[in-house]
GUGUZA-25318 format. One line per 5 residues: their letters; for each residue x, y, z of N, C-alpha, C, CB. Coordinates in steps of 0.02 Angstrom, whole numbers. Glycine has a CB too. Layout:
REM GUGUZA-25318
A) X Y Z X Y Z X Y Z X Y Z ~ ...
***
This chain:
REM GUGUZA-25318
MTEHS) -1259 -464 922 -1236 -439 856 -1257 -370 831 -1256 -486 808 ~ -1215 -340 807 -1218 -280 778 -1276 -263 724 -1157 -272 751 ~ -1317 -223 729 -1372 -214 675 -1340 -166 628 -1447 -184 704 ~ -1358 -184 564 -1327 -145 504 -1387 -145 458 -1256 -181 468 ~ -1396 -95 425 -1449 -84 389 -1444 -59 313 -1483 -42 425
TDYYQ) -1373 -34 303 -1354 -15 233 -1356 -78 185 -1279 17 234 ~ -1381 -59 124 -1371 -110 73 -1301 -135 54 -1400 -86 14 ~ -1251 -78 61 -1185 -101 51 -1162 -153 102 -1142 -44 50 ~ -1172 -150 154 -1154 -182 218 -1179 -255 200 -1190 -146 290 ~ -1235 -260 183 -1273 -325 161 -1243 -361 112 -1338 -313 136
RLVDE) -1211 -324 65 -1173 -350 0 -1108 -379 36 -1153 -283 -62 ~ -1096 -340 84 -1018 -356 107 -1014 -414 140 -985 -305 154 ~ -1059 -433 189 -1055 -496 228 -1124 -513 249 -1007 -490 290 ~ -1131 -576 239 -1187 -606 274 -1173 -640 342 -1216 -654 231 ~ -1185 -609 391 -1160 -618 462 -1176 -698 481 -1201 -562 517
SALEE) -1232 -717 465 -1248 -784 482 -1205 -838 449 -1318 -795 466 ~ -1182 -823 383 -1145 -877 349 -1072 -871 372 -1153 -872 269 ~ -1051 -807 394 -983 -804 425 -996 -829 494 -948 -729 424 ~ -1035 -826 525 -1042 -859 597 -1026 -930 593 -1116 -854 627 ~ -1063 -957 537 -1069 -1037 526 -996 -1047 512 -1123 -1067 459
FLTRE) -970 -1012 464 -909 -1027 440 -843 -1029 497 -900 -975 386 ~ -848 -976 541 -807 -972 594 -811 -1025 649 -817 -913 621 ~ -876 -1047 657 -886 -1095 709 -854 -1166 673 -973 -1100 731 ~ -865 -1183 620 -837 -1236 588 -757 -1226 593 -865 -1241 515 ~ -729 -1183 575 -649 -1169 557 -623 -1161 621 -630 -1101 508
VGPVD) -646 -1117 674 -616 -1085 730 -635 -1118 797 -635 -1013 730 ~ -697 -1135 793 -734 -1171 858 -787 -1120 879 -679 -1187 929 ~ -836 -1159 916 -894 -1115 934 -880 -1065 988 -952 -1156 955 ~ -918 -1005 992 -919 -955 1050 -983 -929 1060 -873 -898 1041 ~ -981 -897 1113 -1043 -870 1138 -1060 -790 1119 -1041 -878 1215
TFDVA) -1006 -757 1096 -999 -689 1078 -981 -684 1012 -954 -655 1119 ~ -1010 -635 956 -997 -635 897 -1017 -566 883 -1026 -690 859 ~ -983 -531 848 -982 -459 825 -943 -442 771 -961 -416 874 ~ -977 -392 718 -941 -384 673 -947 -302 648 -958 -437 627 ~ -887 -271 636 -892 -197 620 -850 -180 555 -866 -153 683
RHEQG) -873 -141 515 -830 -127 457 -773 -74 466 -873 -103 401 ~ -717 -86 446 -661 -34 452 -674 9 401 -587 -61 447 ~ -678 80 418 -698 131 361 -642 154 329 -737 192 384 ~ -578 137 351 -519 168 326 -499 133 249 -458 156 383 ~ -523 85 232 -492 45 185 -506 77 103 -523 -31 198
HSNET) -474 77 69 -483 109 -6 -483 54 -62 -419 162 -23 ~ -471 -1 -38 -465 -59 -88 -497 -117 -70 -397 -78 -100 ~ -458 -162 -39 -493 -221 4 -527 -202 54 -451 -267 32 ~ -596 -234 69 -624 -222 131 -607 -255 194 -680 -229 125 ~ -612 -223 247 -596 -253 316 -638 -251 363 -547 -227 344
LFVTW) -651 -306 394 -703 -310 450 -671 -337 499 -765 -348 436 ~ -695 -303 560 -669 -320 635 -717 -367 655 -665 -255 689 ~ -693 -421 687 -737 -477 715 -705 -500 781 -744 -540 663 ~ -763 -490 825 -757 -514 891 -781 -593 894 -802 -466 940 ~ -734 -628 906 -752 -701 912 -740 -734 982 -712 -739 860
GDREL) -789 -732 1016 -774 -745 1090 -723 -687 1124 -738 -822 1097 ~ -685 -720 1145 -616 -678 1173 -570 -658 1131 -574 -713 1218 ~ -574 -672 1057 -524 -654 1006 -550 -604 977 -505 -703 957 ~ -500 -562 950 -525 -512 900 -486 -534 846 -516 -432 917 ~ -525 -545 780 -506 -564 715 -517 -515 663 -538 -622 698
VVRRP) -486 -520 605 -497 -468 552 -518 -514 483 -422 -417 541 ~ -568 -502 453 -577 -536 392 -570 -480 339 -647 -575 389 ~ -528 -505 290 -514 -468 226 -550 -492 162 -439 -472 213 ~ -585 -449 121 -614 -486 62 -620 -420 5 -698 -526 83 ~ -629 -426 -47 -628 -382 -100 -693 -339 -93 -623 -421 -168
PPGQT) -707 -291 -122 -765 -243 -121 -820 -285 -148 -754 -173 -164 ~ -871 -283 -134 -933 -320 -169 -941 -293 -249 -1009 -303 -123 ~ -947 -341 -288 -961 -316 -362 -895 -314 -396 -995 -239 -366 ~ -844 -325 -373 -783 -324 -409 -759 -388 -436 -735 -298 -371 ~ -733 -404 -482 -706 -458 -517 -643 -473 -475 -692 -442 -593
AETAH) -615 -533 -483 -551 -559 -451 -498 -529 -487 -543 -636 -452 ~ -480 -466 -486 -428 -437 -523 -364 -440 -474 -449 -362 -547 ~ -302 -432 -497 -248 -437 -452 -253 -394 -397 -189 -426 -484 ~ -269 -328 -412 -270 -281 -359 -318 -293 -301 -284 -218 -387 ~ -366 -355 -305 -404 -363 -255 -401 -448 -229 -475 -336 -278
DVLRE) -341 -477 -255 -329 -542 -235 -318 -557 -167 -281 -564 -267 ~ -370 -571 -130 -355 -575 -50 -323 -643 -44 -426 -570 2 ~ -337 -691 -86 -303 -751 -65 -227 -756 -86 -340 -809 -94 ~ -206 -717 -133 -132 -702 -146 -107 -665 -74 -122 -648 -219 ~ -150 -615 -49 -116 -576 16 -102 -626 68 -165 -517 52
YRVID) -158 -666 83 -161 -729 128 -101 -766 109 -229 -776 117 ~ -75 -784 60 -30 -836 44 40 -802 64 -36 -860 -35 ~ 44 -737 50 103 -696 68 116 -696 149 90 -620 40 ~ 52 -663 176 69 -660 250 72 -730 284 16 -617 289 ~ 32 -777 266 51 -833 294 117 -870 288 9 -869 278
ALQDT) 153 -854 224 224 -876 213 272 -847 256 245 -862 149 ~ 256 -779 279 306 -739 308 297 -750 389 298 -660 282 ~ 258 -797 419 250 -799 482 298 -802 532 219 -838 490 ~ 351 -855 496 416 -861 547 471 -831 518 438 -935 564 ~ 462 -771 487 525 -728 453 537 -667 505 503 -692 367
AVPVP) 580 -624 482 597 -565 519 543 -507 496 677 -544 505 ~ 497 -520 444 446 -470 424 391 -484 483 416 -481 341 ~ 376 -424 517 315 -423 561 244 -429 519 316 -352 605 ~ 201 -480 526 146 -476 498 87 -513 542 157 -502 432 ~ 23 -494 534 -31 -525 581 -32 -601 586 -102 -503 559
PTVTA) -43 -637 635 -50 -710 635 -112 -721 583 -64 -741 714 ~ -99 -768 544 -155 -798 501 -195 -844 545 -126 -838 437 ~ -264 -851 517 -304 -895 545 -337 -952 499 -352 -857 577 ~ -356 -920 439 -387 -964 391 -406 -921 320 -454 -997 427 ~ -419 -967 273 -445 -923 211 -494 -968 185 -387 -903 151
CDDES) -532 -940 136 -586 -970 112 -602 -952 36 -638 -953 157 ~ -606 -1000 -9 -607 -984 -90 -674 -1008 -106 -546 -1025 -139 ~ -726 -1021 -65 -793 -1033 -79 -836 -972 -74 -817 -1083 -37 ~ -840 -934 -127 -879 -881 -142 -951 -878 -115 -880 -877 -209 ~ -972 -937 -98 -1045 -935 -82 -1058 -919 -6 -1078 -1007 -100
VIGSD) -1004 -918 27 -1002 -899 100 -1028 -834 121 -937 -900 123 ~ -977 -783 93 -1002 -714 101 -996 -679 35 -963 -676 157 ~ -991 -708 -26 -1002 -680 -90 -928 -668 -117 -1049 -612 -86 ~ -879 -686 -90 -815 -682 -119 -762 -720 -83 -796 -616 -123 ~ -714 -724 -115 -650 -752 -73 -643 -704 -9 -573 -748 -122
FYVMA) -618 -735 43 -590 -694 101 -533 -736 146 -654 -671 149 ~ -507 -702 195 -465 -736 242 -476 -702 311 -390 -734 219 ~ -452 -742 358 -468 -714 431 -381 -719 457 -537 -773 485 ~ -377 -663 488 -316 -658 526 -334 -624 599 -261 -614 482 ~ -281 -630 647 -286 -606 713 -283 -535 697 -231 -632 765
RVEGT) -315 -488 752 -311 -420 749 -244 -406 797 -382 -383 774 ~ -210 -355 765 -146 -329 796 -167 -266 828 -84 -317 742 ~ -142 -250 896 -162 -210 930 -103 -143 924 -177 -244 994 ~ -121 -81 907 -66 -37 900 -102 34 865 -4 -76 851 ~ -49 70 836 -67 123 803 -48 131 724 -42 172 840
VIRDQ) -84 146 671 -62 158 615 -59 240 607 -103 122 568 ~ 1 258 592 1 340 591 -16 366 517 80 372 614 ~ -61 391 514 -95 416 456 -106 487 460 -157 381 445 ~ -142 522 504 -169 596 491 -126 634 538 -254 609 506 ~ -107 598 598 -58 648 648 -17 593 678 -103 701 716
EPARF) 27 633 706 93 608 739 60 584 819 164 680 742 ~ 73 514 834 42 496 901 71 550 956 63 414 923 ~ 49 569 996 81 608 1065 131 565 1088 27 622 1131 ~ 132 504 1107 192 466 1121 257 462 1079 171 405 1125 ~ 256 480 1026 310 477 975 328 561 957 281 429 901
ANNDA) 300 604 993 322 673 979 379 694 1015 270 720 994 ~ 429 660 1006 499 681 1029 559 662 977 515 644 1100 ~ 613 686 979 659 673 930 675 597 930 720 716 942 ~ 688 569 978 708 496 984 658 444 945 710 477 1063 ~ 594 469 970 551 425 942 537 427 864 495 435 975
RAAVG) 539 503 847 531 510 773 584 468 738 536 586 751 ~ 650 489 768 708 440 726 693 365 722 784 442 765 ~ 662 335 777 651 264 774 600 252 730 637 233 836 ~ 545 287 722 493 286 678 521 263 599 459 360 681 ~ 573 307 585 592 303 524 647 249 513 611 366 505
TELVD) 673 226 568 717 175 573 680 109 564 752 179 637 ~ 631 107 613 588 41 602 552 31 536 532 37 654 ~ 536 88 515 492 84 442 550 57 391 456 171 413 ~ 606 87 390 651 59 336 684 1 346 699 101 320 ~ 694 -18 416 729 -80 425 682 -136 411 757 -86 494
TLAAI) 610 -128 417 562 -180 400 562 -186 318 485 -159 430 ~ 568 -133 292 563 -134 218 627 -175 194 561 -56 186 ~ 693 -166 231 742 -209 202 732 -282 227 810 -183 219 ~ 699 -290 286 676 -370 311 642 -389 244 614 -377 388 ~ 585 -363 222 555 -390 164 591 -410 107 512 -351 143
HEVDT) 643 -367 77 693 -385 22 745 -427 44 725 -326 -8 ~ 742 -452 108 800 -494 115 764 -573 130 852 -462 182 ~ 702 -571 126 674 -641 129 688 -695 72 603 -632 132 ~ 702 -750 102 728 -812 53 668 -841 27 774 -874 91 ~ 646 -805 -22 577 -831 -57 568 -903 -79 564 -792 -120
ESVGL) 624 -931 -86 627 -1011 -99 606 -1042 -35 705 -1041 -119 ~ 637 -1028 19 629 -1071 88 553 -1048 111 694 -1050 154 ~ 520 -1001 90 458 -992 115 399 -1005 75 455 -933 134 ~ 420 -1030 21 373 -1057 -33 333 -996 -72 317 -1110 3 ~ 382 -947 -90 354 -890 -131 394 -869 -190 346 -829 -87
SDLGR) 430 -929 -212 481 -920 -274 439 -918 -345 537 -988 -277 ~ 371 -931 -327 332 -929 -394 280 -873 -396 294 -998 -406 ~ 287 -822 -349 242 -781 -337 242 -725 -397 252 -756 -269 ~ 295 -726 -426 288 -674 -496 356 -687 -529 279 -580 -477 ~ 353 -643 -581 425 -640 -621 461 -577 -604 415 -641 -705
ARGYA) 513 -588 -569 553 -535 -543 599 -504 -606 599 -564 -480 ~ 625 -542 -651 660 -504 -708 604 -458 -747 696 -559 -762 ~ 637 -397 -757 597 -363 -805 539 -323 -762 566 -418 -859 ~ 542 -319 -699 484 -297 -660 491 -216 -679 488 -319 -570 ~ 539 -193 -675 541 -111 -685 514 -89 -752 617 -81 -680
KRQVT) 533 -129 -806 501 -116 -875 430 -121 -877 526 -162 -925 ~ 404 -177 -844 331 -198 -837 295 -137 -814 320 -261 -784 ~ 319 -114 -757 289 -59 -719 277 2 -765 334 -38 -658 ~ 332 30 -800 313 81 -833 277 69 -893 362 116 -843 ~ 277 14 -921 218 -16 -976 147 -6 -946 227 -105 -993
RWGKQ) 144 -46 -894 75 -52 -864 47 11 -831 75 -107 -810 ~ 82 55 -804 61 129 -782 40 179 -854 137 168 -737 ~ 82 161 -898 81 193 -960 3 187 -995 141 159 -1006 ~ -10 116 -987 -68 106 -1013 -127 120 -974 -68 47 -1032 ~ -123 123 -904 -177 149 -866 -190 221 -883 -163 141 -795
LAWAF) -145 256 -895 -143 331 -907 -176 340 -973 -67 362 -909 ~ -161 297 -1017 -186 308 -1084 -268 297 -1084 -148 258 -1135 ~ -274 235 -1043 -350 229 -1037 -394 283 -1003 -364 169 -1003 ~ -354 318 -947 -384 371 -916 -390 434 -966 -344 388 -852 ~ -343 445 -997 -344 498 -1055 -392 503 -1095 -296 492 -1097
ERTAE) -422 441 -1120 -469 437 -1167 -524 471 -1149 -484 375 -1183 ~ -539 490 -1092 -594 524 -1068 -577 591 -1048 -623 490 -1016 ~ -525 592 -1001 -508 652 -969 -479 708 -1006 -468 637 -922 ~ -455 687 -1067 -433 739 -1110 -474 776 -1148 -393 719 -1149 ~ -547 757 -1133 -606 803 -1161 -600 862 -1111 -689 764 -1159
SRTVP) -586 850 -1044 -590 906 -987 -521 958 -993 -590 865 -904 ~ -475 914 -994 -402 954 -989 -345 901 -1012 -385 983 -901 ~ -291 920 -1045 -241 874 -1051 -184 885 -1010 -221 871 -1114 ~ -134 829 -998 -83 831 -959 -16 810 -998 -98 790 -901 ~ 2 851 -1051 61 834 -1087 121 805 -1046 81 893 -1123
ELERV) 134 839 -988 189 822 -965 195 753 -947 202 861 -917 ~ 148 723 -930 153 650 -911 170 617 -961 96 619 -885 ~ 156 627 -1039 190 585 -1085 258 594 -1096 163 589 -1141 ~ 283 656 -1075 356 669 -1080 382 625 -1022 379 752 -1073 ~ 352 612 -963 375 579 -908 380 501 -926 329 594 -848
GSWLQ) 328 484 -963 330 421 -987 378 400 -1027 283 409 -1014 ~ 391 434 -1080 442 427 -1126 508 435 -1093 433 473 -1180 ~ 527 476 -1039 588 474 -1001 594 411 -964 593 530 -956 ~ 546 390 -930 545 319 -903 567 278 -940 488 295 -887 ~ 542 271 -1004 549 204 -1049 629 221 -1068 487 197 -1127
DECPD) 649 275 -1076 718 277 -1101 765 271 -1051 732 336 -1137 ~ 755 279 -982 793 276 -921 786 209 -887 772 331 -875 ~ 741 171 -903 731 113 -866 796 64 -857 675 76 -899 ~ 815 45 -803 875 2 -798 866 -62 -826 897 -6 -730 ~ 917 -86 -856 911 -155 -897 910 -206 -845 974 -171 -952
DHPET) 942 -204 -790 940 -258 -731 927 -220 -663 1014 -302 -725 ~ 905 -272 -628 901 -239 -559 894 -296 -516 842 -186 -548 ~ 906 -284 -439 899 -341 -394 834 -370 -395 914 -324 -327 ~ 828 -434 -388 763 -473 -387 746 -505 -309 768 -537 -446 ~ 699 -468 -278 680 -491 -228 599 -491 -210 718 -461 -187
LVHGD) 578 -512 -154 496 -499 -141 489 -426 -125 461 -546 -73 ~ 443 -400 -158 422 -324 -155 352 -327 -116 413 -287 -238 ~ 329 -276 -79 281 -268 -57 222 -232 -105 299 -241 -5 ~ 249 -193 -131 206 -152 -195 176 -89 -180 144 -192 -224 ~ 149 -84 -105 134 -16 -68 160 -1 -13 74 -7 -54
YKLDN) 213 -2 -7 248 7 70 252 85 89 334 -27 72 ~ 222 106 137 228 165 156 203 176 228 197 201 109 ~ 200 228 251 200 237 345 127 212 359 212 335 384 ~ 76 232 321 8 206 341 -11 137 328 -40 242 311 ~ 28 99 289 27 33 278 44 -13 330 62 22 230
VMFGP) 74 8 396 114 -24 437 86 -3 502 186 -10 425 ~ 89 -42 563 57 -30 618 115 -31 673 -2 -81 628 ~ 124 13 719 171 17 774 129 -9 841 200 96 782 ~ 163 -38 873 143 -70 947 115 -9 993 217 -109 990 ~ 79 -20 1042 55 28 1092 102 50 1150 -4 0 1120
GDDPD) 171 35 1139 223 55 1191 236 126 1172 292 8 1190 ~ 283 158 1213 303 227 1203 356 223 1159 322 264 1266 ~ 401 175 1146 454 165 1105 412 132 1030 514 111 1149 ~ 434 170 991 413 140 930 434 65 901 433 185 885 ~ 390 18 896 410 -49 874 362 -76 824 414 -97 933
LAAVF) 388 -79 772 346 -101 709 312 -177 714 397 -100 641 ~ 249 -173 734 217 -227 745 193 -269 689 171 -212 782 ~ 167 -229 633 137 -273 582 146 -239 513 61 -286 597 ~ 142 -270 457 143 -242 393 81 -266 354 207 -259 358 ~ 35 -220 335 -27 -232 298 -31 -229 230 -71 -194 315
DWEMA) -85 -237 202 -96 -222 128 -49 -253 79 -93 -149 116 ~ -47 -320 79 5 -354 40 -22 -376 -30 30 -416 79 ~ -90 -348 -50 -106 -370 -108 -79 -360 -180 -154 -357 -107 ~ -17 -313 -173 13 -301 -228 76 -333 -231 16 -238 -237 ~ 95 -372 -168 160 -403 -166 169 -462 -223 170 -432 -93
TLGDP) 236 -457 -240 261 -504 -299 335 -506 -299 238 -479 -372 ~ 365 -542 -338 435 -538 -347 456 -480 -393 460 -604 -375 ~ 496 -441 -374 514 -377 -417 577 -352 -407 470 -320 -405 ~ 575 -276 -406 641 -235 -407 622 -203 -330 650 -170 -483 ~ 676 -215 -283 655 -188 -227 675 -109 -216 682 -232 -176
RADLG) 708 -79 -273 728 -19 -269 652 21 -289 797 -8 -319 ~ 612 -18 -324 540 22 -335 498 26 -271 493 -17 -392 ~ 506 -20 -225 479 -19 -154 506 44 -120 501 -85 -112 ~ 572 61 -125 601 112 -97 577 167 -121 661 112 -101 ~ 577 176 -184 552 237 -223 481 256 -209 557 225 -298
WLLSY) 438 210 -200 375 222 -173 367 256 -115 346 169 -165 ~ 411 215 -64 405 246 5 427 320 2 450 207 60 ~ 481 330 -38 512 397 -33 455 458 -60 584 396 -83 ~ 418 430 -101 371 481 -135 314 507 -100 344 454 -192 ~ 305 466 -29 273 484 11 297 529 77 247 434 19
WRDAK) 361 518 80 400 542 144 426 616 122 469 486 164 ~ 417 665 172 418 731 159 487 753 202 344 767 180 ~ 524 804 172 569 841 201 559 908 213 619 834 171 ~ 590 938 262 567 1004 274 588 1056 226 587 1022 336 ~ 627 1045 189 638 1095 123 589 1077 58 724 1087 94
DPEPE) 541 1033 63 497 1021 18 455 1080 0 462 970 38 ~ 427 1075 -58 376 1132 -76 301 1107 -50 377 1146 -165 ~ 249 1136 -60 189 1126 -40 172 1054 -68 145 1182 -61 ~ 138 1012 -33 125 949 -66 71 962 -124 99 894 -11 ~ 82 905 -175 38 911 -230 -35 890 -214 65 870 -287
IPDLA) -43 842 -174 -109 809 -147 -97 820 -69 -120 721 -169 ~ -135 876 -40 -123 883 42 -166 825 74 -150 962 77 ~ -212 794 46 -260 745 68 -202 685 89 -322 723 3 ~ -145 673 49 -103 609 60 -43 631 105 -76 575 -14 ~ -33 693 112 28 718 131 35 711 199 36 783 112
MEFIE) 83 681 247 87 671 314 145 733 327 108 588 335 ~ 121 798 329 162 849 340 202 847 412 121 907 334 ~ 171 818 468 213 814 523 276 774 518 176 790 573 ~ 290 733 461 353 705 455 414 760 447 349 657 394 ~ 391 821 433 447 878 418 474 895 483 418 948 381
APGYP) 441 873 544 463 898 615 537 873 626 413 869 677 ~ 578 908 669 635 883 679 634 815 712 669 928 713 ~ 688 784 697 697 712 724 680 655 673 649 701 786 ~ 638 666 634 619 622 577 679 620 537 556 647 534 ~ 689 558 505 741 554 452 727 583 392 757 491 437
TRKDL) 776 618 360 765 629 287 764 579 237 808 668 266 ~ 740 599 171 742 537 127 811 510 120 715 552 57 ~ 857 554 116 934 530 107 939 482 171 998 600 109 ~ 921 498 223 937 449 290 910 383 275 899 475 364 ~ 844 387 251 813 316 231 844 288 186 749 314 209
VDRWE) 870 315 126 907 278 85 970 249 110 918 314 35 ~ 1009 299 147 1058 267 178 1059 215 226 1084 303 200 ~ 1016 204 263 996 156 301 975 96 264 947 180 340 ~ 936 107 222 917 51 171 972 9 142 883 81 114 ~ 1019 49 112 1078 18 87 1124 -15 139 1115 68 51
AQTGL) 1132 11 198 1168 -18 244 1146 -93 271 1169 29 296 ~ 1075 -93 266 1040 -150 291 1039 -210 241 970 -129 309 ~ 1026 -181 177 1020 -232 129 1081 -251 90 970 -212 85 ~ 1135 -208 93 1196 -214 52 1182 -194 -19 1222 -285 54 ~ 1123 -169 -39 1109 -150 -101 1117 -75 -112 1044 -172 -117
TFEHE) 1127 -55 -176 1127 20 -182 1071 56 -217 1185 39 -216 ~ 1056 107 -206 995 141 -245 1015 174 -302 957 192 -205 ~ 1032 135 -356 1068 165 -413 994 191 -446 1121 104 -465 ~ 1005 229 -494 955 256 -535 902 292 -501 929 207 -571 ~ 913 324 -440 866 347 -394 822 387 -427 894 379 -340
RFYRT) 827 433 -480 791 482 -506 733 436 -550 842 536 -551 ~ 754 381 -572 711 344 -614 654 318 -564 751 285 -654 ~ 677 287 -509 628 255 -459 584 298 -422 663 219 -411 ~ 615 366 -416 574 415 -380 512 443 -432 627 479 -352 ~ 541 459 -488 495 475 -546 444 424 -570 536 491 -604
LAVYK) 465 364 -562 409 300 -568 356 306 -516 444 223 -556 ~ 384 319 -451 330 319 -411 282 384 -417 356 310 -344 ~ 299 435 -431 264 494 -448 217 476 -503 311 552 -468 ~ 243 456 -552 211 436 -616 147 384 -597 272 397 -667 ~ 167 336 -556 113 291 -539 49 335 -483 154 218 -498
LAALG) 71 378 -450 29 410 -416 -22 462 -461 71 442 -366 ~ 13 486 -514 -24 516 -558 -64 478 -601 11 552 -590 ~ -50 415 -621 -91 375 -653 -151 361 -614 -58 320 -671 ~ -137 342 -550 -201 333 -504 -242 384 -507 -188 325 -435 ~ -210 449 -498 -260 508 -489 -299 514 -548 -226 578 -475
EMFYR) -269 503 -617 -306 521 -672 -362 459 -682 -255 533 -736 ~ -349 396 -664 -403 347 -666 -462 371 -622 -377 277 -641 ~ -445 402 -555 -491 420 -522 -536 485 -550 -463 428 -463 ~ -493 526 -582 -537 582 -625 -575 562 -677 -498 631 -657 ~ -560 504 -715 -608 476 -777 -663 443 -739 -570 417 -833
RYLEG) -657 410 -687 -722 384 -646 -771 443 -628 -700 347 -573 ~ -732 492 -602 -776 550 -580 -817 569 -655 -723 622 -546 ~ -775 594 -708 -806 614 -757 -873 578 -779 -762 614 -801 ~ -856 505 -786 -909 465 -804 -970 452 -759 -883 408 -819 ~ -955 472 -699 -1009 481 -645 -1013 409 -619 -1085 511 -674
NADDP) -953 381 -614 -943 309 -582 -920 320 -515 -891 260 -620 ~ -915 385 -490 -890 372 -411 -918 451 -379 -784 356 -401 ~ -937 447 -323 -949 505 -276 -904 526 -230 -1001 496 -240 ~ -847 490 -228 -801 510 -189 -771 585 -200 -754 461 -194 ~ -770 627 -149 -756 706 -154 -677 708 -171 -775 751 -74
FYPLM) -646 661 -168 -574 663 -175 -566 656 -260 -533 597 -128 ~ -603 626 -299 -582 606 -368 -589 677 -398 -630 542 -406 ~ -629 733 -396 -644 787 -444 -582 832 -431 -719 825 -432 ~ -541 812 -375 -489 859 -359 -434 845 -400 -468 858 -288 ~ -430 788 -439 -377 760 -480 -375 809 -539 -392 682 -504
ENRVP) -415 851 -560 -414 886 -622 -353 934 -609 -486 923 -640 ~ -333 964 -550 -289 1005 -548 -225 962 -517 -315 1065 -511 ~ -240 919 -472 -185 885 -436 -147 836 -475 -212 851 -378 ~ -161 806 -522 -128 769 -568 -78 809 -603 -172 739 -612 ~ -103 862 -642 -51 909 -663 5 924 -618 -80 967 -678
ALADR) -9 937 -557 35 952 -507 86 892 -504 -1 964 -441 ~ 69 837 -497 104 783 -489 150 782 -544 64 725 -484 ~ 120 781 -605 166 775 -669 220 836 -670 117 780 -741 ~ 210 896 -640 261 943 -626 308 922 -573 232 1006 -609 ~ 292 885 -521 340 853 -471 383 798 -504 300 822 -411
AIRII) 358 763 -550 396 714 -585 453 747 -632 347 670 -626 ~ 426 799 -664 489 837 -711 538 866 -663 461 905 -763 ~ 518 889 -605 572 927 -555 621 865 -542 533 963 -472 ~ 591 804 -526 646 749 -504 683 731 -573 609 674 -467 ~ 658 730 -629 688 712 -690 751 769 -692 631 716 -757
EGDEP) 729 830 -682 779 882 -705 832 903 -647 738 948 -728 ~ 822 858 -590 864 864 -528 850 922 -491 934 863 -541 ~ 785 953 -491 763 1009 -443 725 994 -384 725 1054 -475 ~ 720 919 -381 696 893 -316 738 829 -294 619 875 -322 ~ 807 845 -269 857 797 -253 826 758 -184 934 837 -241
L) 863 707 -183 836 666 -125 859 715 -57 873 579 -125
***
């Protein structure tokens, strides 16, 4: 068994208790090992070797309350419901709502082999055909999410689809207001107030109602190990609900770069390799999504602006935590200048200066 000495890891998992649980739920084995996945920024991911099986345990960060953003049992419910659909998800194993086992709710799924594209393009995909296929697989899978029959898979009560877009504008406006209570002492971002007002005025009264992922982007999916891009699994379902599919598409587009784009506002999150020849443009992704779903991306400036507004709100909350001394992440203080840059981007979209 792997030795770990950090206090954080000890708060994260009691290995003996986890071993006892898995023995009871999955069956006894001779080999057991646990390692923390270092890439997560919300829920925690643990890789578990259980005999000849590779498993994954997902749990909230230690010390957090059971807020929606860390609701792993909700995430498990969605993944479990999607097992026999066209949406690729990891095979589920079991879930546990007894916090006495490892200190929180958690669930277990099978580990999927493949590549999450995050910092650089895999060498096997560095050709025009593969690049085009990456974009096609990505948007076709998003369309599959939006076409799920939520009634038949038992997810019809997952959330309130009607009014989703309006609630998003209100929610993220409140998050910004909370952040501004502290960050305004350092610097102000009046452009975001203008963006928020524009979103309230332009919010569609009606929209399609489907299952939405809530955080769908390239580095939240995994491609299989083969030379031809095959999207093997969609991860990070903690924000999934019933809502407006066009918000999902707008969020995906906010991370997708075209060769004509200006320098990224947050280089740490930008996947600039997507600008290479062969990758579809944002307009290509929209056209494909419309063809696959039969829906239209109406009010596209609204949804793209909403996505950037949400990114700015997240950044401003990070900045407040930094100013209050509640975070030591070197990414957080960078938000002093990067949130205003995101506000400028939102204004460009509103004014038509950053088209699809």
